C-alpha positions in Angstrom: -166.0 -42.9 -68.3 -168.2 -41.5 -71.1 -166.8 -40.2 -74.3 -168.3 -38.0 -77.0 -166.5 -36.7 -80.1 -166.9 -36.4 -83.8 -170.3 -36.9 -85.3 -173.2 -35.1 -86.8 -174.3 -31.8 -85.3 -177.3 -32.1 -83.1 -180.4 -29.9 -83.2 -180.4 -27.3 -80.5 -183.7 -26.5 -78.7 -185.2 -23.1 -79.3 -183.2 -20.7 -77.2 -182.0 -17.1 -77.2 -178.5 -18.3 -76.2 -176.0 -19.6 -78.8 -176.0 -23.2 -79.8 -172.9 -25.2 -80.9 -172.9 -28.5 -82.6 -171.1 -31.6 -81.6 -168.1 -30.7 -83.7 -166.1 -28.6 -81.3 -162.4 -28.7 -82.5 -161.2 -26.2 -79.8 -162.9 -28.1 -77.0 -160.5 -30.6 -75.5 -162.9 -31.9 -72.8 -164.2 -34.9 -74.7 -164.4 -37.4 -71.9 -166.3 -37.2 -68.6 -166.5 -39.2 -65.4 -169.5 -38.9 -63.1 -168.6 -38.8 -59.4 -171.5 -39.8 -57.0 -171.6 -39.5 -53.3 -173.7 -36.5 -52.3 -177.5 -36.7 -51.8 -178.3 -32.9 -52.1 -177.1 -29.8 -54.0 -173.3 -29.6 -54.3 -172.4 -25.9 -54.0 -168.6 -25.8 -53.2 -165.4 -27.2 -54.7 -162.0 -26.5 -53.1 -158.7 -27.7 -54.6 -156.5 -29.4 -52.0 -153.5 -30.1 -54.1 -152.6 -31.1 -57.7 -154.8 -34.1 -57.7 -157.3 -33.9 -54.8 -160.5 -31.9 -54.5 -163.0 -31.4 -51.7 -166.8 -31.0 -52.4 -169.6 -29.8 -50.1 -173.2 -28.7 -50.2 -176.6 -28.9 -48.7 -176.3 -32.5 -47.3 -173.7 -31.2 -44.8 -171.0 -33.6 -46.0 -167.5 -32.9 -47.2 -166.2 -35.5 -49.7 -162.6 -35.7 -50.8 -161.8 -37.0 -54.3 -158.9 -38.1 -56.4 -159.5 -36.1 -59.6 -157.2 -38.3 -61.7 -158.9 -41.6 -60.8 -162.4 -40.4 -59.7 -161.9 -42.3 -56.4 -163.7 -41.0 -53.3 -161.0 -40.8 -50.7 -162.7 -39.6 -47.5 -166.3 -38.8 -46.4 -166.8 -36.3 -43.5 -170.1 -35.9 -41.7 -169.4 -33.1 -39.3 -172.3 -30.9 -40.0 -176.1 -31.5 -39.4 -177.3 -28.9 -41.9 -176.1 -27.4 -45.2 -172.6 -26.1 -45.6 -172.5 -22.3 -46.2 -168.8 -21.8 -46.9 -165.6 -23.7 -47.4 -162.0 -22.8 -47.9 -158.5 -24.3 -47.7 -155.5 -23.2 -45.6 -151.9 -24.3 -45.1 -150.3 -25.1 -41.8 -147.0 -26.5 -40.5 -147.0 -29.7 -38.5 -143.9 -31.7 -37.7 -141.8 -29.3 -39.8 -143.8 -30.0 -42.9 -146.5 -28.0 -44.7 -150.0 -29.5 -44.7 -153.3 -28.4 -46.3 -156.5 -28.2 -44.3 -160.1 -27.3 -44.9 -162.4 -25.0 -43.0 -166.2 -25.3 -43.3 -169.1 -23.3 -42.0 -172.7 -24.5 -41.8 -176.2 -23.2 -41.2 -176.2 -25.4 -38.1 -174.0 -22.5 -36.7 -171.0 -24.7 -36.4 -167.5 -24.4 -37.8 -165.2 -27.3 -38.7 -161.4 -27.5 -39.4 -160.0 -30.5 -41.1 -156.3 -31.4 -41.6 -155.1 -33.1 -44.7 -152.3 -35.5 -45.3 -151.4 -37.1 -48.6 -153.6 -40.0 -47.9 -156.3 -39.1 -45.3 -158.3 -36.1 -44.1 -159.7 -36.0 -40.6 -161.4 -33.5 -38.3 -159.1 -32.5 -35.4 -160.9 -29.5 -34.0 -164.6 -28.7 -33.7 -166.5 -25.8 -32.0 -170.0 -24.4 -31.7 -170.4 -20.8 -32.8 -174.0 -20.0 -31.7 -173.5 -16.3 -31.9 -173.2 -16.1 -35.7 -174.2 -17.9 -38.8 -171.1 -17.8 -40.9 -171.6 -17.0 -44.6 -168.0 -16.6 -45.7 -164.5 -17.6 -44.7 -161.1 -15.9 -45.4 -157.6 -17.2 -44.7 -155.1 -14.3 -44.4 -151.8 -14.7 -46.3 -148.7 -14.5 -44.2 -150.6 -14.2 -40.9 -151.5 -17.1 -38.6 -155.2 -16.3 -38.4 -158.4 -16.8 -40.4 -161.7 -15.0 -40.4 -165.4 -16.0 -40.5 -168.1 -13.5 -41.5 -171.7 -13.4 -40.5 -173.4 -11.0 -38.2 -170.0 -10.6 -36.7 -166.5 -10.7 -38.1 -164.6 -13.3 -36.0 -160.8 -13.7 -36.0 -159.6 -17.2 -35.3 -156.1 -18.7 -34.6 -154.9 -21.7 -36.6 -155.5 -23.8 -33.6 -159.1 -22.8 -33.7 -159.2 -20.4 -30.8 -161.4 -17.3 -31.1 -159.1 -14.2 -30.8 -161.6 -11.4 -31.2 -164.8 -10.3 -33.0 -166.6 -7.2 -34.1 -170.3 -6.9 -33.4 -172.9 -5.4 -35.8 -176.4 -4.6 -34.7 -178.1 -5.0 -38.1 -180.0 -7.6 -40.0 -177.6 -7.7 -43.0 -174.5 -9.9 -42.2 -171.2 -10.1 -44.0 -171.5 -12.1 -47.2 -168.0 -11.7 -48.7 -164.6 -10.6 -47.6 -161.2 -9.8 -49.3 -157.8 -9.1 -47.8 -156.3 -5.7 -48.3 -152.8 -4.4 -47.7 -151.6 -3.5 -44.2 -153.9 -5.8 -42.3 -157.2 -4.3 -43.6 -160.2 -6.3 -44.6 -163.0 -5.3 -47.0 -166.4 -6.9 -46.2 -169.6 -6.8 -48.1 -172.7 -6.0 -46.0 -175.9 -5.4 -47.9 -175.2 -2.2 -50.0 -172.0 -1.3 -48.2 -168.4 -2.3 -48.1 -167.1 -2.0 -44.6 -163.3 -1.6 -44.1 -162.0 -3.3 -41.0 -158.6 -2.8 -39.4 -157.1 -5.9 -37.9 -154.7 -5.3 -35.0 -152.5 -8.4 -34.6 -150.7 -7.3 -31.4 -149.2 -10.2 -29.4 -150.8 -8.8 -26.3 -154.3 -8.6 -27.6 -155.8 -8.9 -31.1 -158.7 -6.6 -32.1 -160.8 -5.8 -35.2 -162.5 -2.5 -35.7 -164.7 -1.1 -38.5 -163.2 2.2 -39.6 -164.9 3.1 -42.9 -168.2 2.5 -44.6 -168.2 2.7 -48.4 -171.8 3.4 -49.4 -171.5 3.9 -53.2 -173.5 0.9 -54.3 -177.2 1.5 -54.9 -178.2 -2.1 -54.4 -177.1 -5.3 -52.5 -173.5 -6.3 -53.2 -173.4 -9.8 -54.7 -169.7 -10.3 -55.4 -166.4 -9.1 -54.0 -162.9 -10.0 -55.3 -159.3 -8.9 -55.0 -157.9 -8.1 -58.5 -154.3 -7.5 -57.6 -152.2 -5.7 -54.9 -153.6 -2.4 -55.8 -157.3 -3.0 -56.7 -160.4 -4.9 -55.6 -163.8 -5.0 -57.2 -167.5 -5.3 -56.2 -170.6 -6.1 -58.1 -174.2 -5.4 -57.1 -177.7 -6.7 -57.8 -178.5 -3.8 -60.1 -175.5 -4.3 -62.4 -173.0 -1.9 -60.8 -169.3 -2.9 -61.1 -167.0 -0.8 -59.0 -163.2 -0.9 -58.9 -161.6 0.3 -55.7 -158.1 1.3 -54.7 -156.9 -1.3 -52.2 -154.9 1.2 -50.1 -157.0 4.4 -49.9 -160.4 2.8 -50.8 -161.3 5.4 -53.5 -163.3 4.5 -56.6 -161.0 3.9 -59.6 -163.7 3.0 -62.1 -167.5 2.7 -62.1 -169.4 0.6 -64.7 -173.2 0.3 -64.8 -173.9 -2.8 -66.9 -177.2 -2.4 -68.7 -178.4 -4.8 -71.3 -180.8 -3.3 -73.9 -182.6 -4.8 -76.8 -181.9 -3.4 -80.3 -184.8 -1.5 -81.9 -185.0 -2.2 -85.6 -181.9 -1.5 -87.6 -180.8 1.4 -85.4 -177.2 1.5 -84.4 -176.6 0.2 -80.9 -176.4 2.8 -78.2 -176.0 2.7 -74.5 -179.1 4.1 -72.8 -180.9 3.7 -69.5 -184.2 1.9 -69.5 -186.4 -0.5 -67.6 -185.4 -4.2 -67.5 -185.7 -7.2 -65.2 -183.6 -6.9 -62.1 -182.2 -10.4 -62.6 -181.0 -9.4 -66.1 -178.6 -6.9 -64.5 -177.6 -8.7 -61.3 -173.9 -9.5 -61.0 -173.8 -13.0 -59.5 -170.0 -13.6 -59.7 -166.7 -12.0 -60.5 -163.5 -13.6 -61.6 -160.1 -12.1 -62.4 -156.5 -13.0 -63.6 -155.1 -9.8 -62.1 -155.8 -7.8 -65.2 -159.1 -8.8 -66.7 -162.3 -9.0 -64.7 -165.2 -11.3 -65.9 -168.6 -10.5 -64.5 -171.5 -12.9 -64.6 -174.4 -10.5 -65.4 -177.8 -12.1 -65.5 -177.5 -14.8 -68.2 -174.6 -12.8 -69.9 -170.9 -12.2 -69.6 -169.0 -8.9 -69.4 -165.2 -8.7 -69.7 -163.4 -5.6 -68.4 -159.7 -4.6 -68.4 -159.0 -3.3 -64.8 -155.6 -1.9 -65.8 -156.7 0.0 -68.9 -160.2 0.8 -67.4 -162.0 -0.3 -70.5 -164.5 -2.8 -71.8 -162.9 -5.8 -73.5 -165.9 -7.9 -74.6 -169.4 -8.8 -73.6 -172.2 -11.1 -74.5 -175.7 -10.3 -73.4 -177.1 -13.9 -73.6 -174.4 -16.4 -72.9 -176.7 -19.0 -71.3 -180.4 -19.7 -71.1 -180.5 -18.9 -67.4 -178.4 -16.9 -64.9 -174.6 -17.5 -64.9 -173.5 -18.7 -61.5 -169.7 -18.9 -61.8 -167.0 -17.7 -64.2 -163.2 -18.3 -64.6 -160.4 -17.0 -66.8 -158.3 -19.9 -68.0 -154.5 -19.8 -68.4 -154.8 -19.8 -72.2 -156.9 -16.6 -72.1 -160.2 -18.4 -72.6 -163.3 -17.7 -70.4 -165.4 -20.4 -68.8 -168.9 -20.0 -67.4 -171.6 -22.2 -65.9 -175.3 -21.6 -65.4 -178.6 -22.5 -63.9 -179.5 -24.0 -67.3 -177.1 -27.0 -66.5 -174.4 -26.1 -69.0 -170.7 -25.3 -68.8 -169.4 -23.2 -71.7 -166.0 -22.2 -73.0 -165.5 -18.9 -74.7 -162.7 -17.4 -76.8 -161.9 -13.7 -77.1 -161.8 -12.8 -80.8 -161.4 -9.6 -82.7 -164.6 -8.0 -84.0 -165.3 -7.8 -87.7 -164.3 -4.7 -89.6 -166.7 -1.7 -89.1 -168.2 -2.3 -92.6 -169.3 -5.8 -91.5 -172.4 -6.3 -89.3 -171.6 -6.2 -85.6 -173.2 -8.6 -83.1 -176.3 -7.3 -81.3 -176.4 -6.6 -77.6 -176.1 -3.6 -75.4 -174.3 -2.6 -72.2 -174.0 0.5 -70.2 -170.7 2.1 -69.5 -170.2 5.2 -67.4 -166.4 5.8 -67.2 -166.6 8.2 -64.4 -164.8 8.3 -61.1 -166.2 8.9 -57.7 -169.7 9.4 -56.3 -170.5 12.7 -58.0 -169.5 11.3 -61.5 -171.6 8.2 -60.9 -174.7 10.3 -60.2 -174.3 12.6 -63.2 -173.4 9.8 -65.6 -171.6 10.1 -68.9 -172.5 10.8 -72.5 -174.0 7.9 -74.4 -171.5 5.9 -76.3 -172.1 3.8 -79.5 -170.8 0.3 -79.7 -168.3 0.9 -82.4 -166.9 4.0 -80.7 -165.2 1.8 -78.2 -161.7 1.0 -79.5 -160.3 -2.5 -79.0 -163.7 -4.1 -78.3 -163.6 -7.9 -78.9 -166.2 -10.6 -79.1 -166.8 -13.7 -77.0 -167.2 -16.7 -79.3 -168.5 -20.0 -78.1 -166.0 -22.8 -78.7 -167.1 -25.5 -76.2 -170.4 -26.6 -74.6 -170.2 -29.2 -71.8 -173.5 -30.9 -71.3 -173.7 -33.6 -68.6 -175.6 -32.2 -65.6 -179.4 -32.3 -65.3 -179.5 -29.4 -62.7 -178.0 -26.0 -62.2 -174.2 -26.1 -62.3 -173.0 -24.2 -59.2 -169.3 -23.9 -59.9 -166.2 -25.6 -61.3 -162.5 -26.1 -60.4 -159.7 -26.4 -63.0 -156.8 -28.8 -62.6 -155.0 -27.7 -65.7 -154.1 -30.6 -68.1 -155.6 -33.1 -65.6 -159.1 -31.7 -66.4 -162.0 -29.8 -64.9 -164.5 -30.7 -62.2 -168.1 -29.3 -62.0 -170.7 -29.6 -59.3 -174.5 -29.3 -59.6 -177.9 -29.2 -58.1 -178.3 -32.8 -59.5 -176.1 -34.0 -56.5 -173.3 -35.0 -58.9 -169.8 -34.0 -59.7 -168.4 -34.5 -63.2 -164.7 -34.7 -64.0 -164.1 -33.5 -67.6 -161.0 -34.8 -69.2 -158.9 -34.1 -72.3 -159.8 -37.1 -74.4 -156.6 -37.1 -76.4 -154.5 -37.0 -73.3 -156.5 -39.7 -71.6 -156.1 -41.9 -74.6 -152.4 -41.5 -74.6 -152.2 -42.3 -70.9 -154.2 -45.5 -71.4 -152.0 -46.5 -74.3 -148.9 -45.9 -72.2 -150.2 -47.8 -69.3 -151.1 -50.7 -71.6 -147.5 -50.8 -73.1 -146.0 -50.7 -69.6 -148.3 -53.6 -68.5 -147.2 -55.6 -71.6 -143.5 -55.0 -70.9 -144.0 -56.2 -67.3 -145.7 -59.4 -68.5 -142.9 -60.0 -71.0 -140.4 -59.5 -68.2 -142.0 -62.3 -66.2 
């Protein structure tokens, strides 16, 4: 366990992104524990329960960890190539609920593992040579789960293929979300395809019934916001909010970072920029706010009020790969630059004070026709209620791109990286109290002897 805390501020390397010194009073993650076991890029983390975590990546292994102790509980070597997707599911066995894991691999196999409180083991295995699965989705309240690739496959909990839809195109399904009334939204290149799932006891079927072709570029992220909305983000910076029932556009945002020219007041305007600067790599939500990872920046949008909340054009030195809204209202992000950062939403200075630089595009129009015509340019200070994202914590421990993270509340945070490592970040004050308590208990036991 390593610990860092109070001390002199360190010098930050030359960077366009913000730097923060070692003094980070609002950052509770002052201890870290390195978890070793993988020998290639670790891309996926899935929470099993309150204290266990599964990790997977390019080495084809699934490792299960105790987050509190850092102990590696189980090692599964079911795949021969990199794992492309992983998710958890709950099933009933012996009258008791259990948690399991489903993994897909580029070796065109799928694996289902069942979890108990002490061990995890593979109980079913199948080859799926007809499709390379790129995403998995467990449906709520229904005893089936889905795999998406060139086909959308419907599987029972006992791992039997129930039905599939066939697509004769190069682009496969890269993301899926569940919609009301047994509908599925699936991202395929520039389109969102709506599937109808028929769960008849006689014969299950899945059918594509609608193609939503409103994106102008490849869809990179797809999430469910709440029962009434879902969102998609594309490679060219389009963020679209959709009605989850009738699949109409409820809001369209074109996120466009622009550099400030001289002392001119910031405006939203269309211009040329690098494609990677605009690409939406990840979306996260708490049911109201949506955080978009846009290039190396962050963009916070209120899906209920249909308005921008905050943004930061350069949040990291490289592309942001994963984001999360914490329970305390803070925002967390990780990047190809190897850092994990914690942000706090704060009120902007008064209009008389200088506002932070940075630009974004916002076209508050609805529907396809509105998207094409655009909206009048807006100036930064014309947007009421705009807040700032202030850096309050910087977690430096990885030497490679941080792929994602998983939060365990007060027990800490776990990150995974291209450096083959996982890091468990802990609240230093809480850990110190737990160690003191354990010591006192040990002393009492010794006195009792």
